[in-house]
C-alpha positions in Angstrom: 111.6 78.2 106.4 108.5 79.2 108.3 109.1 81.8 111.1 106.6 80.8 113.8 108.2 80.9 117.2 106.8 83.6 119.6 110.3 84.9 120.3 111.2 85.6 116.7 111.3 89.2 115.6 109.0 88.5 112.7 106.1 86.0 112.8 104.6 84.3 109.8 101.3 82.4 109.9 98.8 81.3 107.4 95.0 80.9 107.4 94.0 79.4 104.1 95.4 81.5 101.3 96.0 84.5 103.5 99.3 85.0 105.3 99.8 87.2 108.3 103.2 88.8 108.7 103.7 90.3 112.1 106.6 92.5 113.3 107.2 91.0 116.8 109.1 93.4 119.0 106.2 95.0 121.0 108.6 95.9 123.9 110.5 98.1 121.4 107.3 99.4 119.6 108.2 97.0 116.8 111.2 99.1 115.8 113.3 97.5 113.1 116.8 96.3 114.1 119.2 94.2 112.0 117.7 90.9 113.2 114.2 92.1 112.4 115.3 93.1 108.9 116.9 89.8 108.3 113.8 87.9 109.4 111.5 90.2 107.4 113.6 89.6 104.3 113.5 85.8 104.8 109.7 85.9 105.3 109.1 87.9 102.2 111.3 85.6 100.2 109.3 82.6 101.5 106.0 84.3 100.6 107.3 85.1 97.1 107.7 81.3 96.4 104.6 80.1 98.2 101.9 79.6 95.5 99.4 78.6 98.3 99.5 82.2 99.6 97.5 84.6 97.5 97.3 87.7 99.8 99.5 89.0 102.7 98.7 91.2 105.7 101.5 93.1 107.4 101.0 94.3 111.0 102.7 94.9 114.3 102.5 92.9 117.5 100.7 94.5 120.5 98.3 97.4 120.7 100.6 100.4 120.6 102.6 100.3 117.4 102.7 99.1 113.9 106.4 100.0 113.7 108.2 102.9 115.3 110.9 102.9 112.5 114.5 102.0 112.9 115.7 101.0 116.4 117.5 104.2 117.4 119.3 102.5 120.3 121.0 100.1 117.9 121.5 102.9 115.3 123.4 105.0 117.9 126.1 102.3 118.0 126.5 101.9 114.2 129.4 103.2 112.2 128.5 105.3 109.1 129.3 102.2 107.0 126.9 100.1 109.0 124.2 102.7 108.6 124.7 102.7 104.9 124.4 98.9 104.8 121.3 98.9 107.0 119.7 101.5 104.7 120.5 99.4 101.6 119.0 96.4 103.2 115.8 98.1 104.2 115.4 99.7 100.8 115.7 96.3 99.3 113.1 94.8 101.7 110.6 97.5 101.0 111.1 97.0 97.3 110.6 93.3 97.7 107.3 93.9 99.5 106.2 96.4 96.9 106.9 93.9 94.1 105.6 90.8 95.8 103.4 89.2 93.0 100.4 89.1 95.3 98.4 91.8 97.2 100.0 93.1 100.4 97.7 94.8 102.9 99.2 96.9 105.8 97.1 96.8 109.0 98.5 99.8 110.8 97.5 99.1 114.4 99.2 102.0 116.1 102.2 104.2 115.8 103.9 104.1 112.4 106.8 106.5 112.2 109.8 106.8 109.8 110.5 103.4 108.5 107.2 102.2 109.9 105.3 104.5 107.5 107.8 103.5 104.8 106.9 99.8 105.3 103.2 100.7 105.0 103.9 102.8 101.9 105.4 99.7 100.2 102.1 97.8 100.7 99.3 97.8 98.1 96.5 98.8 100.4 96.6 100.4 103.9 94.1 100.0 106.7 94.6 102.0 109.9 93.2 101.7 113.3 91.3 104.8 114.5 94.0 105.7 117.0 97.0 105.2 114.6 99.5 107.9 114.0 101.8 108.0 110.9 104.6 110.2 109.8 107.9 110.5 108.1 109.7 112.0 111.0 113.3 111.5 109.9 114.1 115.2 109.4 113.6 115.8 113.1 116.6 113.5 113.6 118.6 115.5 110.9 118.3 112.7 108.3 115.8 112.0 105.5 113.5 109.1 104.8 115.8 106.4 103.4 113.5 103.4 102.6 111.6 105.0 99.8 109.6 107.6 101.7 110.6 110.5 99.5 109.5 108.7 96.4 106.4 106.7 97.5 104.7 109.4 99.7 104.4 112.0 96.9 103.0 109.4 94.6 100.2 108.8 97.0 99.5 112.3 98.5 101.0 114.7 96.0 104.3 116.6 95.9 103.2 119.6 98.0 101.6 117.6 100.8 104.5 115.1 100.9 107.0 118.0 101.2 105.0 119.6 104.0 104.9 116.3 106.0 108.6 115.5 105.4 109.9 119.0 105.9 108.1 119.4 109.2 108.2 115.8 110.4 104.5 116.1 111.4 102.5 113.1 112.5 99.1 112.6 111.1 96.2 110.8 112.7 94.1 108.2 111.0 91.3 110.4 109.8 93.8 112.8 108.2 95.7 110.0 106.7 92.5 108.8 105.1 91.6 112.3 103.9 95.0 112.8 102.1 95.1 109.4 100.6 97.9 107.9 102.8 95.5 105.1 103.9 92.5 103.7 102.2 90.5 102.6 105.3 90.1 103.6 108.9 88.4 101.1 111.2 88.1 100.6 115.0 91.2 99.1 116.5 89.4 96.0 117.7 88.3 95.2 114.2 91.4 96.1 112.3 92.7 92.5 111.6 89.1 91.3 111.0 88.6 94.0 108.4 92.0 93.3 106.8 91.3 89.6 106.6 87.9 90.2 105.1 89.4 92.4 102.4 92.2 89.9 101.7 89.6 87.0 101.6 87.4 89.0 99.2 90.4 89.3 96.9 91.4 85.6 97.2 87.8 84.2 96.7 86.7 86.4 93.9 89.7 87.0 91.6 92.1 85.0 89.4 95.6 84.9 90.9 97.4 85.5 87.6 95.1 88.4 86.9 95.9 90.0 90.2 99.6 89.6 89.7 99.4 91.2 86.2 97.1 94.0 87.4 99.6 94.8 90.2 102.5 94.8 87.8 100.6 97.1 85.3 99.6 99.6 88.0 103.0 99.7 89.7 105.0 100.0 86.5 102.6 102.1 84.7 102.8 104.9 87.3 106.4 105.3 86.5 106.0 106.0 82.8 104.0 108.2 80.4 100.4 107.2 79.6 101.2 105.8 76.2 103.9 103.5 77.6 101.6 102.6 80.5 99.0 101.4 78.0 101.6 99.2 76.3 102.4 97.7 79.7 98.7 97.1 80.3 98.3 95.3 76.9 101.3 93.1 77.6 100.0 92.3 81.1 96.6 91.4 79.6 98.2 89.2 77.1 99.6 87.0 79.9 96.1 86.3 81.1 94.7 85.2 77.7 96.1 81.6 77.6 95.4 80.8 81.2 93.2 78.0 82.5 91.6 80.5 84.9 90.3 82.7 82.1 88.6 79.7 80.5 87.2 78.7 83.8 85.7 82.1 84.4 83.9 81.9 81.0 82.7 78.4 81.8 81.5 79.4 85.3 79.6 82.4 83.8 77.8 80.2 81.3 77.0 77.6 83.9 75.9 80.3 86.4 78.3 79.2 89.2 81.3 80.6 91.0 84.6 80.0 89.2 87.2 77.8 90.9 90.5 79.5 90.0 93.8 77.5 90.1 96.3 80.3 89.4 97.3 78.8 86.1 
């Protein structure tokens, strides 16, 4: 299933080996409701199985927002049980994004609050437009981040800074987000997707797909364990690359002084 109609809550398009995944509710600041969550899950599952896609960019439609978090208008009508189900689903989707066996870049094109920042946190690399604002603002609504924010944010910015941001619900602008390690790049808004595509293309054109998958696995899993265990994970991930056609192709290309043509096998 390819989500492509302009009225869909999530749009999925491809340009070569790079996929663009767009939250498509600009009239609601791309807030996530149940329909959006279902569509996002379906898109991520499709990307998981698409060997032709080697990098993914996640962004929001329009110029104002990446994602303003959960749709509070819908949330106000939910029962406690429905809220719990929604939170379970969004936790699963952010984990799917985080574990997608290919690089995922967040192009934060505007406001990213609550679940919007949590979606960005689940991506591998974050680029923010100069005017973007980010924050885990849930405590101002008497709740806490529920899609991984309390766990992923401190791993990026440190425990003390994460507590300050979550306890106060403070929003940070793009330069501060870059300074504290919440995003890796800050670029002019009009060049955001261009820069994200350029980075994704650089990954696709210069690296072996199996190597990227294994490097992502080793980094993500290694951060959760002690150094000695992480080194064991790295060794096992390296082992996967040794028998690949791509590794032999890289050696052939080096000897022949040409660019390797990787096949992902």
